[in-house]
DSSP file (Angstrom, degrees, kcal/mol; ACC not computed):
  #  RESIDUE AA STRUCTURE BP1 BP2  ACC     N-H-->O    O-->H-N    N-H-->O    O-->H-N    TCO  KAPPA ALPHA  PHI   PSI    X-CA   Y-CA   Z-CA
    1    1 A X     >        0   0    0      0, 0.0     4,-1.9     0, 0.0     5,-0.1   0.000 360.0 360.0 360.0  88.7  -31.9   23.4  -11.0
    2    2 A X  H  >  +     0   0    0      1,-0.2     4,-2.7     2,-0.2     5,-0.3   0.879 360.0  59.9 -61.9 -39.8  -32.1   20.2   -8.9
    3    3 A X  H  > S+     0   0    0      1,-0.2     4,-2.9     2,-0.2    -1,-0.2   0.942 107.6  45.9 -54.9 -46.0  -30.1   18.2  -11.5
    4    4 A X  H  > S+     0   0    0      1,-0.2     4,-2.5     2,-0.2     5,-0.2   0.936 111.3  51.8 -62.1 -45.6  -27.2   20.7  -11.0
    5    5 A X  H  X S+     0   0    0     -4,-1.9     4,-1.5     1,-0.2    -1,-0.2   0.861 112.4  46.5 -62.5 -35.4  -27.6   20.5   -7.2
    6    6 A X  H  X S+     0   0    0     -4,-2.7     4,-2.6     2,-0.2     5,-0.2   0.929 112.4  50.7 -71.4 -45.5  -27.5   16.4   -7.4
    7    7 A X  H  X S+     0   0    0     -4,-2.9     4,-2.0    -5,-0.3    -2,-0.2   0.859 109.2  49.6 -60.3 -36.5  -24.5   16.6   -9.7
    8    8 A X  H  X S+     0   0    0     -4,-2.5     4,-2.1     2,-0.2    -1,-0.2   0.889 110.8  50.3 -70.6 -39.0  -22.7   18.9   -7.3
    9    9 A X  H  X S+     0   0    0     -4,-1.5     4,-2.2    -5,-0.2    -2,-0.2   0.946 111.6  48.4 -68.8 -46.5  -23.5   16.5   -4.3
   10   10 A X  H  X S+     0   0    0     -4,-2.6     4,-2.4     1,-0.2    -1,-0.2   0.908 111.4  50.3 -60.8 -38.6  -22.2   13.4   -6.3
   11   11 A X  H  X S+     0   0    0     -4,-2.0     4,-2.5    -5,-0.2     5,-0.2   0.916 107.9  53.0 -65.0 -39.7  -19.0   15.4   -7.2
   12   12 A X  H  X S+     0   0    0     -4,-2.1     4,-2.7     2,-0.2    -2,-0.2   0.956 110.1  49.0 -61.9 -52.2  -18.6   16.3   -3.4
   13   13 A X  H  X S+     0   0    0     -4,-2.2     4,-2.1     1,-0.2    -2,-0.2   0.942 111.4  47.2 -53.3 -53.2  -18.8   12.6   -2.7
   14   14 A X  H  X S+     0   0    0     -4,-2.4     4,-1.9     1,-0.2    -1,-0.2   0.839 114.4  49.1 -60.4 -34.6  -16.2   11.6   -5.4
   15   15 A X  H  X S+     0   0    0     -4,-2.5     4,-2.6     2,-0.2    -1,-0.2   0.874 107.6  53.7 -77.4 -34.5  -13.9   14.4   -4.1
   16   16 A X  H  X S+     0   0    0     -4,-2.7     4,-2.3    -5,-0.2     5,-0.2   0.920 112.4  44.3 -56.4 -47.8  -14.3   13.2   -0.5
   17   17 A X  H  X S+     0   0    0     -4,-2.1     4,-1.8    -5,-0.2   133,-0.3   0.884 112.8  52.2 -66.8 -41.7  -13.2    9.7   -1.6
   18   18 A X  H  X S+     0   0    0     -4,-1.9     4,-2.1     2,-0.2    -2,-0.2   0.945 113.3  42.4 -68.1 -51.3  -10.4   11.1   -3.7
   19   19 A X  H  X S+     0   0    0     -4,-2.6     4,-2.4     1,-0.2    -2,-0.2   0.836 112.4  53.9 -65.9 -33.4   -8.9   13.2   -0.8
   20   20 A X  H  X S+     0   0    0     -4,-2.3     4,-2.3    -5,-0.2    -1,-0.2   0.875 109.9  47.3 -62.0 -41.0   -9.4   10.5    1.7
   21   21 A X  H  X S+     0   0    0     -4,-1.8     4,-2.5    -5,-0.2     5,-0.2   0.929 113.5  49.1 -69.4 -44.0   -7.4    8.0   -0.5
   22   22 A X  H  X S+     0   0    0     -4,-2.1     4,-2.0     2,-0.2    -2,-0.2   0.897 111.6  48.6 -61.2 -43.7   -4.7   10.6   -1.0
   23   23 A X  H  X S+     0   0    0     -4,-2.4     4,-2.0     1,-0.2    -1,-0.2   0.865 112.0  48.0 -57.9 -44.6   -4.5   11.3    2.7
   24   24 A X  H  X>S+     0   0    0     -4,-2.3     4,-2.3     2,-0.2     6,-0.9   0.879 112.0  48.3 -72.3 -34.3   -4.3    7.8    3.6
   25   25 A X  H  X5S+     0   0    0     -4,-2.5     4,-1.3     4,-0.2    -2,-0.2   0.873 113.6  49.2 -71.2 -32.3   -1.6    7.0    1.0
   26   26 A X  H  <5S+     0   0    0     -4,-2.0   135,-0.3    -5,-0.2    -2,-0.2   0.865 119.5  37.0 -75.1 -36.4    0.4   10.1    2.2
   27   27 A X  H  <5S+     0   0    0     -4,-2.0    -2,-0.2    -5,-0.1    -1,-0.2   0.837 138.9  10.0 -90.1 -30.8    0.2    9.1    5.8
   28   28 A X  H  <5S-     0   0    0     -4,-2.3    -3,-0.2     2,-0.2    -2,-0.2   0.517  88.9-122.8-124.9  -6.7    0.4    5.3    5.6
   29   29 A X  S  <<S+     0   0    0     -4,-1.3     2,-0.3    -5,-0.6    -4,-0.2   0.761  75.1 112.7  69.0  24.2    1.4    4.4    2.1
   30   30 A X        -     0   0    0     -6,-0.9    -1,-0.3    -9,-0.1    -2,-0.2  -0.909  63.6-128.2-125.8 155.1   -1.5    2.3    1.7
   31   31 A X     >  -     0   0    0     -2,-0.3     4,-2.2   124,-0.1     5,-0.2  -0.568  33.3-110.6 -89.4 164.3   -4.7    2.4   -0.4
   32   32 A X  H  > S+     0   0    0      1,-0.2     4,-2.4     2,-0.2     5,-0.2   0.844 120.0  55.8 -62.6 -29.8   -8.1    2.0    1.2
   33   33 A X  H  > S+     0   0    0      2,-0.2     4,-2.1     1,-0.2    -1,-0.2   0.933 106.5  48.9 -65.5 -43.8   -8.4   -1.4   -0.4
   34   34 A X  H  > S+     0   0    0      2,-0.2     4,-2.6     1,-0.2    -2,-0.2   0.898 110.4  52.9 -59.4 -48.1   -5.1   -2.6    1.2
   35   35 A X  H  X S+     0   0    0     -4,-2.2     4,-2.7     2,-0.2    -2,-0.2   0.928 107.9  50.0 -55.2 -50.8   -6.3   -1.3    4.6
   36   36 A X  H  X S+     0   0    0     -4,-2.4     4,-2.5     1,-0.2    -1,-0.2   0.924 109.6  49.8 -58.5 -44.5   -9.5   -3.2    4.3
   37   37 A X  H  X S+     0   0    0     -4,-2.1     4,-2.4     2,-0.2    -1,-0.2   0.929 111.9  50.2 -58.5 -44.6   -7.7   -6.4    3.4
   38   38 A X  H  X S+     0   0    0     -4,-2.6     4,-2.6     1,-0.2    -2,-0.2   0.895 110.0  50.1 -58.0 -40.3   -5.5   -5.8    6.4
   39   39 A X  H  X S+     0   0    0     -4,-2.7     4,-1.8     2,-0.2    -2,-0.2   0.865 108.2  52.0 -63.1 -36.7   -8.5   -5.3    8.6
   40   40 A X  H  X S+     0   0    0     -4,-2.5     4,-2.3     2,-0.2    -2,-0.2   0.922 111.2  46.3 -69.9 -45.9  -10.1   -8.4    7.5
   41   41 A X  H  X S+     0   0    0     -4,-2.4     4,-1.9     1,-0.2    -2,-0.2   0.905 111.1  53.4 -58.7 -44.4   -7.0  -10.5    8.2
   42   42 A X  H  < S+     0   0    0     -4,-2.6    -2,-0.2    -5,-0.2    -1,-0.2   0.841 111.6  46.6 -64.1 -34.1   -6.6   -8.8   11.6
   43   43 A X  H  < S+     0   0    0     -4,-1.8    -2,-0.2     1,-0.2    -1,-0.2   0.922 119.7  37.9 -75.1 -39.8  -10.2   -9.7   12.5
   44   44 A X  H  < S-     0   0    0     -4,-2.3     2,-1.0    -5,-0.1    -2,-0.2   0.610  97.9-132.2 -85.5 -11.7  -10.0  -13.2   11.4
   45   45 A X  S  < S+     0   0    0     -4,-1.9    47,-0.5    -5,-0.1     2,-0.3  -0.385  85.9   3.0  91.1 -56.6   -6.5  -14.0   12.5
   46   46 A X  S    S-     0   0    0     -2,-1.0     2,-0.3    45,-0.1    45,-0.2  -0.934  76.1-174.7-158.3 149.5   -5.6  -15.6    9.2
   47   47 A X  E     -A   90   0A   0     43,-2.3    43,-3.0    -2,-0.3     2,-0.2  -0.995  21.3-124.6-151.4 149.5   -7.7  -15.8    6.1
   48   48 A X  E  >  -A   89   0A   0     -2,-0.3     4,-2.2    41,-0.2     5,-0.2  -0.508  39.4-106.1 -85.8 160.2   -7.6  -17.3    2.5
   49   49 A X  H  > S+     0   0    0     39,-0.5     4,-3.5     1,-0.2     5,-0.2   0.898 119.5  56.2 -56.5 -43.5   -8.1  -15.1   -0.4
   50   50 A X  H  > S+     0   0    0      1,-0.2     4,-2.4     2,-0.2     5,-0.2   0.947 108.5  47.2 -56.1 -49.8  -11.7  -16.4   -1.0
   51   51 A X  H  > S+     0   0    0      1,-0.2     4,-2.3     2,-0.2    -1,-0.2   0.902 114.4  47.5 -60.0 -39.1  -12.7  -15.5    2.6
   52   52 A X  H  X S+     0   0    0     -4,-2.2     4,-3.2     2,-0.2     5,-0.3   0.942 111.7  51.3 -62.8 -47.8  -11.1  -12.0    2.1
   53   53 A X  H  X>S+     0   0    0     -4,-3.5     5,-1.5     1,-0.2     4,-0.7   0.902 111.6  46.2 -60.2 -40.2  -12.8  -11.6   -1.3
   54   54 A X  H  <5S+     0   0    0     -4,-2.4     3,-0.4    -5,-0.2    -1,-0.2   0.929 115.1  46.5 -66.8 -46.2  -16.2  -12.4    0.2
   55   55 A X  H  <5S+     0   0    0     -4,-2.3    -2,-0.2    -5,-0.2    -1,-0.2   0.915 120.5  37.1 -65.1 -41.6  -15.7  -10.1    3.2
   56   56 A X  H  <5S-     0   0    0     -4,-3.2    90,-0.3    -5,-0.1    -1,-0.2   0.405 104.2-126.8 -90.6   1.4  -14.5   -7.2    1.2
   57   57 A X  T  <5 +     0   0    0     -4,-0.7     2,-0.3    -3,-0.4    -3,-0.2   0.869  65.3 131.9  50.2  44.0  -16.8   -7.8   -1.8
   58   58 A X      < -     0   0    0     -5,-1.5    -1,-0.2    -6,-0.3    -2,-0.1  -0.790  65.8 -93.0-113.5 161.0  -13.8   -7.8   -4.2
   59   59 A X     >  -     0   0    0     -2,-0.3     4,-2.1     1,-0.1     5,-0.1  -0.396  33.0-119.4 -68.6 151.4  -13.0  -10.3   -6.9
   60   60 A X  H  > S+     0   0    0      1,-0.2     4,-2.3     2,-0.2    -1,-0.1   0.811 115.7  56.5 -61.4 -32.9  -10.6  -13.1   -5.8
   61   61 A X  H  > S+     0   0    0      2,-0.2     4,-2.0     1,-0.2    -1,-0.2   0.872 108.4  46.3 -68.2 -41.8   -8.1  -11.8   -8.6
   62   62 A X  H  > S+     0   0    0      2,-0.2     4,-2.8     1,-0.2    -2,-0.2   0.897 112.1  50.2 -71.5 -37.9   -8.0   -8.3   -7.0
   63   63 A X  H  X S+     0   0    0     -4,-2.1     4,-3.4     2,-0.2     5,-0.2   0.932 110.2  51.1 -69.3 -40.3   -7.6   -9.7   -3.5
   64   64 A X  H  X S+     0   0    0     -4,-2.3     4,-2.4     1,-0.2    -1,-0.2   0.953 111.8  47.4 -48.9 -52.9   -4.6  -11.9   -4.8
   65   65 A X  H  X S+     0   0    0     -4,-2.0     4,-1.7     1,-0.2    -1,-0.2   0.917 112.6  48.8 -59.8 -43.6   -3.1   -8.8   -6.4
   66   66 A X  H  X S+     0   0    0     -4,-2.8     4,-2.8     1,-0.2     3,-0.3   0.949 111.6  49.4 -54.8 -49.7   -3.6   -6.8   -3.1
   67   67 A X  H  X S+     0   0    0     -4,-3.4     4,-2.9     1,-0.2     5,-0.3   0.872 107.8  55.6 -66.5 -30.1   -2.1   -9.7   -1.0
   68   68 A X  H  X S+     0   0    0     -4,-2.4     4,-2.1    -5,-0.2    -1,-0.2   0.907 112.5  41.9 -64.9 -36.7    1.0   -9.8   -3.5
   69   69 A X  H  X S+     0   0    0     -4,-1.7     4,-1.3    -3,-0.3    -2,-0.2   0.873 115.6  48.6 -83.6 -39.9    1.6   -6.1   -2.8
   70   70 A X  H  <>S+     0   0    0     -4,-2.8     5,-3.0     2,-0.2     6,-0.8   0.883 114.4  46.1 -63.5 -37.3    1.0   -6.4    0.9
   71   71 A X  H ><5S+     0   0    0     -4,-2.9     3,-3.1     1,-0.2    -2,-0.2   0.964 108.7  57.2 -70.1 -48.2    3.4   -9.5    1.1
   72   72 A X  H 3<5S+     0   0    0     -4,-2.1    -1,-0.2     1,-0.3    -2,-0.2   0.810 107.8  47.1 -52.7 -31.9    6.0   -7.6   -1.0
   73   73 A X  T 3<5S-     0   0    0     -4,-1.3    -1,-0.3    -5,-0.1    -2,-0.2   0.425 118.4-116.4 -91.6   2.5    5.9   -4.8    1.7
   74   74 A X  T < 5S+     0   0    0     -3,-3.1    21,-0.4     2,-0.2    22,-0.3   0.825  82.1 120.2  68.2  35.2    6.3   -7.5    4.4
   75   75 A X  S   <S+     0   0    0     -5,-3.0    18,-1.4    20,-0.2     2,-0.3   0.590  74.1  29.5-101.6 -13.4    2.9   -6.7    5.9
   76   76 A X  E     -B   92   0A   0     -6,-0.8     2,-0.4    16,-0.2    16,-0.2  -0.946  66.3-149.4-133.8 166.0    1.4  -10.0    5.5
   77   77 A X  E     -B   91   0A   0     14,-2.6    14,-2.0    -2,-0.3     2,-0.3  -0.999  11.4-153.7-130.9 127.4    2.7  -13.5    5.3
   78   78 A X  E     -B   90   0A   0     -2,-0.4     2,-0.3    12,-0.2    12,-0.2  -0.830  14.7-177.0-106.9 148.8    1.1  -16.2    3.3
   79   79 A X  E     -B   89   0A   0     10,-2.4    10,-3.0    -2,-0.3     2,-0.3  -0.985  28.7-118.3-142.4 146.8    1.4  -19.8    4.1
   80   80 A X  E     -B   88   0A   0     -2,-0.3     2,-0.3     8,-0.2     8,-0.2  -0.680  38.8-114.4 -78.8 140.2    0.3  -23.2    2.6
   81   81 A X        -     0   0    0      6,-2.5     6,-0.2     3,-0.6    -1,-0.0  -0.648  19.6-142.3 -73.5 125.5   -2.1  -25.1    5.0
   82   82 A X  S    S+     0   0    0     -2,-0.3     3,-0.3     1,-0.2    -1,-0.1   0.724  98.4  48.9 -69.0 -19.7   -0.2  -28.2    6.0
   83   83 A X  S    S+     0   0    0      1,-0.3     2,-0.4     4,-0.0    -1,-0.2   0.809 124.6  26.4 -85.8 -33.7   -3.4  -30.3    5.9
   84   84 A X    >   -     0   0    0      3,-0.1     3,-2.1     1,-0.1    -3,-0.6  -0.805  69.3-166.2-137.6  92.6   -4.6  -29.1    2.6
   85   85 A X  T 3  S+     0   0    0     -2,-0.4    -1,-0.1     1,-0.3    -3,-0.1   0.588  86.7  62.0 -55.5 -18.9   -1.7  -27.9    0.3
   86   86 A X  T 3  S+     0   0    0     -6,-0.1     2,-0.4     2,-0.0    -1,-0.3   0.728  88.6  88.5 -84.5 -17.3   -4.1  -26.1   -2.2
   87   87 A X    <   -     0   0    0     -3,-2.1    -6,-2.5    -6,-0.2     2,-0.4  -0.660  58.6-172.0 -86.3 125.9   -5.2  -23.8    0.6
   88   88 A X  E     - B   0  80A   0     -2,-0.4   -39,-0.5    -8,-0.2     2,-0.3  -0.977   3.1-169.6-119.6 128.7   -3.2  -20.6    1.2
   89   89 A X  E     -AB  48  79A   0    -10,-3.0   -10,-2.4    -2,-0.4     2,-0.4  -0.801   9.3-146.9-114.7 156.7   -3.8  -18.4    4.1
   90   90 A X  E     -AB  47  78A   0    -43,-3.0   -43,-2.3    -2,-0.3     2,-0.3  -0.966  14.8-179.1-124.0 147.7   -2.5  -14.9    4.9
   91   91 A X  E     - B   0  77A   0    -14,-2.0   -14,-2.6    -2,-0.4     2,-0.2  -0.949  32.6-100.6-139.1 151.4   -1.7  -13.5    8.4
   92   92 A X  E     - B   0  76A   0    -47,-0.5   -16,-0.2    -2,-0.3     2,-0.2  -0.492  31.6-142.5 -79.6 151.0   -0.5  -10.1    9.5
   93   93 A X     >  -     0   0    0    -18,-1.4     4,-2.4    -2,-0.2     5,-0.2  -0.429  33.4 -96.4 -87.2 168.0    3.1   -9.7   10.3
   94   94 A X  H  > S+     0   0    0      1,-0.2     4,-2.2     2,-0.2     5,-0.1   0.871 131.0  48.5 -54.4 -37.4    4.4   -7.4   13.1
   95   95 A X  H  > S+     0   0    0    -21,-0.4     4,-2.8     2,-0.2    -1,-0.2   0.815 110.0  52.0 -78.3 -26.1    5.0   -4.7   10.6
   96   96 A X  H  > S+     0   0    0    -22,-0.3     4,-2.4     2,-0.2    -2,-0.2   0.933 110.6  48.7 -72.6 -42.1    1.3   -5.3    9.2
   97   97 A X  H  X S+     0   0    0     -4,-2.4     4,-2.5     2,-0.2    -2,-0.2   0.918 111.9  48.3 -59.7 -44.6    0.0   -5.0   12.7
   98   98 A X  H  X S+     0   0    0     -4,-2.2     4,-2.1     1,-0.2    -2,-0.2   0.959 112.0  50.4 -59.0 -53.8    2.0   -1.7   13.3
   99   99 A X  H  X S+     0   0    0     -4,-2.8     4,-0.6     1,-0.2    -1,-0.2   0.849 109.2  50.4 -52.5 -36.9    0.8   -0.3    9.9
  100  100 A X  H >< S+     0   0    0     -4,-2.4     3,-0.7     1,-0.2    -1,-0.2   0.904 110.6  48.9 -64.2 -41.4   -2.7   -1.0   10.7
  101  101 A X  H 3< S+     0   0    0     -4,-2.5    -2,-0.2     1,-0.2    -1,-0.2   0.841 113.6  46.7 -63.6 -32.5   -2.4    0.7   14.1
  102  102 A X  H 3< S+     0   0    0     -4,-2.1     2,-0.4    -5,-0.1    -1,-0.2   0.527  90.6 106.5 -90.3  -2.6   -0.8    3.8   12.6
  103  103 A X    <<  -     0   0    0     -3,-0.7     3,-0.1    -4,-0.6   -79,-0.1  -0.664  69.9-127.1 -84.4 126.0   -3.4    4.0    9.8
  104  104 A X        -     0   0    0     -2,-0.4    -1,-0.1     1,-0.1    -2,-0.1  -0.130  42.8 -79.7 -55.3 157.7   -6.0    6.8   10.0
  105  105 A X        -     0   0    0      1,-0.1     2,-0.2     2,-0.1    -1,-0.1  -0.395  49.7-127.7 -55.7 138.1   -9.7    5.8    9.7
  106  106 A X    >>  -     0   0    0     -3,-0.1     3,-1.8     1,-0.1     4,-1.7  -0.598  24.2-104.5 -87.9 156.8  -10.7    5.3    6.2
  107  107 A X  H 3> S+     0   0    0      1,-0.3     4,-2.1    -2,-0.2     5,-0.1   0.763 118.3  54.4 -58.6 -33.0  -13.6    7.1    4.8
  108  108 A X  H 3> S+     0   0    0      2,-0.2     4,-2.6     1,-0.2    -1,-0.3   0.832 103.9  58.1 -71.3 -26.9  -15.9    4.1    4.8
  109  109 A X  H <> S+     0   0    0     -3,-1.8     4,-1.9     2,-0.2    -2,-0.2   0.913 110.3  42.5 -63.3 -42.3  -15.2    3.6    8.5
  110  110 A X  H  X S+     0   0    0     -4,-1.7     4,-1.9     2,-0.2     5,-0.2   0.867 113.9  50.2 -72.5 -34.7  -16.4    7.1    9.3
  111  111 A X  H  X S+     0   0    0     -4,-2.1     4,-3.3    -5,-0.3     5,-0.2   0.937 111.6  49.0 -65.7 -43.4  -19.3    6.9    7.0
  112  112 A X  H  X S+     0   0    0     -4,-2.6     4,-2.6     2,-0.2    -2,-0.2   0.880 110.7  50.9 -62.9 -37.4  -20.4    3.5    8.6
  113  113 A X  H  X S+     0   0    0     -4,-1.9     4,-0.6     2,-0.2    -1,-0.2   0.963 116.7  39.2 -68.6 -45.8  -20.1    4.9   12.1
  114  114 A X  H >< S+     0   0    0     -4,-1.9     3,-0.5     1,-0.2     4,-0.5   0.874 116.1  52.1 -65.9 -41.1  -22.2    8.0   11.3
  115  115 A X  H >< S+     0   0    0     -4,-3.3     3,-1.4     1,-0.2    -1,-0.2   0.914 104.4  56.1 -65.2 -41.1  -24.7    6.0    9.1
  116  116 A X  H 3< S+     0   0    0     -4,-2.6    -1,-0.2     1,-0.3    -2,-0.2   0.722 100.4  59.3 -61.8 -19.6  -25.2    3.4   11.9
  117  117 A X  T << S+     0   0    0     -4,-0.6    -1,-0.3    -3,-0.5    -2,-0.2   0.625  88.0  99.9 -86.8 -11.9  -26.3    6.2   14.3
  118  118 A X  S <  S-     0   0    0     -3,-1.4     5,-0.0    -4,-0.5    -3,-0.0  -0.405  86.3-103.3 -65.1 144.8  -29.1    7.1   11.8
  119  119 A X     >  -     0   0    0      1,-0.1     4,-2.1    -2,-0.1     5,-0.2  -0.326  36.7-106.7 -62.0 157.5  -32.6    5.9   12.6
  120  120 A X  H  > S+     0   0    0      1,-0.2     4,-3.2     2,-0.2     5,-0.2   0.915 121.1  53.4 -56.5 -45.7  -33.7    2.9   10.4
  121  121 A X  H  > S+     0   0    0      1,-0.2     4,-2.5     2,-0.2    -1,-0.2   0.909 111.6  48.6 -61.1 -36.2  -36.1    5.0    8.2
  122  122 A X  H  > S+     0   0    0      2,-0.2     4,-2.5     1,-0.2    -1,-0.2   0.927 110.7  48.0 -65.2 -40.0  -33.1    7.4    7.5
  123  123 A X  H  X S+     0   0    0     -4,-2.1     4,-3.1     2,-0.2     5,-0.3   0.957 113.8  48.0 -63.6 -48.2  -30.8    4.6    6.7
  124  124 A X  H  X S+     0   0    0     -4,-3.2     4,-3.1     1,-0.2     5,-0.2   0.933 112.1  50.1 -49.0 -49.7  -33.5    3.1    4.3
  125  125 A X  H  X S+     0   0    0     -4,-2.5     4,-2.8    -5,-0.2    -1,-0.2   0.910 111.9  46.9 -61.2 -46.0  -34.1    6.5    2.8
  126  126 A X  H  X S+     0   0    0     -4,-2.5     4,-2.7     2,-0.2    -1,-0.2   0.912 114.4  45.6 -64.2 -42.3  -30.3    7.1    2.2
  127  127 A X  H  X S+     0   0    0     -4,-3.1     4,-2.4     2,-0.2     5,-0.2   0.910 113.0  51.5 -70.4 -37.6  -29.7    3.6    0.7
  128  128 A X  H  X S+     0   0    0     -4,-3.1     4,-1.9    -5,-0.3    -2,-0.2   0.951 112.4  46.7 -63.4 -46.7  -32.9    4.0   -1.6
  129  129 A X  H  X S+     0   0    0     -4,-2.8     4,-2.4    -5,-0.2    -2,-0.2   0.924 112.4  48.9 -62.0 -44.7  -31.7    7.4   -2.8
  130  130 A X  H  X S+     0   0    0     -4,-2.7     4,-2.4     1,-0.2    -1,-0.2   0.924 109.6  50.8 -64.9 -40.6  -28.3    6.2   -3.5
  131  131 A X  H  X S+     0   0    0     -4,-2.4     4,-1.8     1,-0.2    -1,-0.2   0.848 110.6  52.1 -62.9 -32.0  -29.5    3.1   -5.4
  132  132 A X  H  X S+     0   0    0     -4,-1.9     4,-2.2    -5,-0.2    -1,-0.2   0.895 108.2  48.9 -63.2 -42.7  -31.6    5.4   -7.4
  133  133 A X  H  X S+     0   0    0     -4,-2.4     4,-1.1     2,-0.2    -2,-0.2   0.887 109.6  52.9 -67.0 -37.0  -28.7    7.6   -8.2
  134  134 A X  H  <>S+     0   0    0     -4,-2.4     5,-3.7     1,-0.2     6,-0.5   0.890 110.1  48.5 -60.1 -42.0  -26.7    4.5   -9.2
  135  135 A X  H ><5S+     0   0    0     -4,-1.8     3,-1.7     4,-0.2    -2,-0.2   0.893 107.3  54.6 -65.0 -43.7  -29.6    3.5  -11.6
  136  136 A X  H 3<5S+     0   0    0     -4,-2.2    -1,-0.2     1,-0.3    -2,-0.2   0.744 110.5  47.4 -58.9 -29.0  -29.7    7.1  -13.1
  137  137 A X  T 3<5S-     0   0    0     -4,-1.1    -1,-0.3    -3,-0.1    -2,-0.2   0.250 115.5-117.6 -97.5   7.3  -26.0    6.7  -13.9
  138  138 A X  T < 5S+     0   0    0     -3,-1.7    -3,-0.2    -5,-0.1     3,-0.1   0.861  85.0 116.8  51.8  38.6  -26.5    3.2  -15.4
  139  139 A X    > < +     0   0    0     -5,-3.7     3,-1.4    -6,-0.1    -4,-0.2   0.301  29.3 102.6-113.3   7.3  -24.3    1.8  -12.7
  140  140 A X  T 3  S+     0   0    0     -6,-0.5    -5,-0.1     1,-0.3    -1,-0.1   0.726  86.3  46.4 -72.6 -20.3  -26.6   -0.4  -10.7
  141  141 A X  T 3  S+     0   0    0     -7,-0.2    -1,-0.3    -3,-0.1     2,-0.1   0.400  85.3 116.5 -99.5   1.9  -25.2   -3.6  -12.4
  142  142 A X  S <  S-     0   0    0     -3,-1.4     2,-0.4     1,-0.1    -3,-0.1  -0.428  75.1-113.2 -71.5 146.9  -21.6   -2.7  -11.9
  143  143 A X        +     0   0    0     -2,-0.1     2,-0.3     0, 0.0    -1,-0.1  -0.663  52.0 165.6 -76.3 131.9  -19.4   -4.9   -9.6
  144  144 A X        -     0   0    0     -2,-0.4     2,-0.2   -87,-0.1   -86,-0.0  -0.979  27.0-151.9-152.0 138.5  -18.6   -2.6   -6.5
  145  145 A X        -     0   0    0     -2,-0.3   -88,-0.2     2,-0.2   -87,-0.1  -0.586  37.4-103.7-100.6 170.7  -17.2   -3.2   -3.1
  146  146 A X  S    S+     0   0    0    -90,-0.3     2,-0.6    -2,-0.2   -89,-0.1   0.009  85.0 116.5 -85.7  31.5  -18.0   -1.0   -0.1
  147  147 A X        -     0   0    0    -91,-0.2     2,-1.2   -90,-0.1    -2,-0.2  -0.871  61.1-145.6-101.7 121.5  -14.6    0.6   -0.4
  148  148 A X        +     0   0    0     -2,-0.6     2,-0.3  -116,-0.1   -41,-0.2  -0.721  48.9 134.5 -88.3  96.9  -14.6    4.3   -1.1
  149  149 A X        -     0   0    0     -2,-1.2     2,-0.5     2,-0.1  -131,-0.1  -0.971  49.3-132.1-142.5 155.1  -11.5    4.6   -3.4
  150  150 A X        -     0   0    0     -2,-0.3     2,-0.1  -133,-0.3    -2,-0.0  -0.920  68.0  -0.7-112.9 134.2  -10.7    6.2   -6.6
  151  151 A X  S    S-     0   0    0     -2,-0.5     2,-0.2     3,-0.0    -2,-0.1  -0.371 109.6  -4.3  91.3-174.8   -9.0    4.4   -9.3
  152  152 A X    >   -     0   0    0      1,-0.1     3,-1.6    -2,-0.1    -2,-0.1  -0.429  57.0-140.9 -65.1 124.7   -7.7    0.9   -9.6
  153  153 A X  T 3  S+     0   0    0      1,-0.3  -119,-0.1    -2,-0.2    -1,-0.1   0.733  98.8  43.5 -57.2 -27.9   -8.0   -1.1   -6.4
  154  154 A X  T 3  S+     0   0    0   -121,-0.1    -1,-0.3     2,-0.1    -2,-0.1  -0.005  82.2 135.0-113.6  33.2   -4.6   -2.9   -6.8
  155  155 A X    <   -     0   0    0     -3,-1.6     2,-0.4     1,-0.1  -124,-0.1  -0.348  66.7 -91.4 -68.2 159.0   -2.6    0.1   -7.8
  156  156 A X        -     0   0    0     -2,-0.1     2,-0.1  -126,-0.1    -1,-0.1  -0.628  37.7-136.4 -74.2 128.8    0.8    0.7   -6.2
  157  157 A X        -     0   0    0     -2,-0.4     3,-0.1  -128,-0.2  -127,-0.1  -0.450  33.6 -93.0 -73.5 155.2    0.6    2.8   -3.2
  158  158 A X        -     0   0    0     -2,-0.1    -1,-0.1     1,-0.1     3,-0.1  -0.400  57.1 -83.6 -66.2 155.9    3.4    5.5   -2.9
  159  159 A X        -     0   0    0      1,-0.1     2,-0.2    -3,-0.1  -130,-0.1  -0.191  50.2-105.4 -56.4 147.7    6.4    4.4   -0.9
  160  160 A X        -     0   0    0   -131,-0.1    -1,-0.1  -132,-0.1     3,-0.1  -0.578  39.6-107.2 -73.5 138.4    6.0    4.7    2.9
  161  161 A X        -     0   0    0   -135,-0.3     2,-0.1    -2,-0.2    -1,-0.1  -0.297  36.9 -98.2 -61.3 151.4    7.9    7.6    4.3
  162  162 A X              0   0    0      1,-0.1    -1,-0.1    -2,-0.0     0, 0.0  -0.441 360.0 360.0 -66.7 139.1   11.1    6.9    6.4
  163  163 A X              0   0    0     -2,-0.1    -1,-0.1    -3,-0.1    -2,-0.0   0.421 360.0 360.0-115.5 360.0   10.4    6.9   10.2
């Protein structure tokens, strides 16, 4: 029963994402989506919601909500551009840099590192098979980011444990 084997493999992927999300939330108080936003800001130095949205493949509304939560936790600071008051950028605070440094690897980072070590033909084969699975599930047209997370991307993370 290959269909059963395929469904079991899909379920394992979903469970891996769920466990990784829970582990990340337990250890850092952050969701994978929040970590990705922090990583993008760290790479760019400062970034606007549009640039973060494009880099994370998330809607600008989702990024704005994530930035609201990160700013509320004092992990990012948003500022208006003095030259263009319509433009708002976000930068990491010292707390944000520390939180990012203390955050374990997210599942997509581990996947990317291992995937990039595959031969080109293996990478193409994996992508092709996954795209086919998405089509079989009528999910090929769904808006999705490369963030392996379960549930709402802008949900509240559990409070960070006291240190």
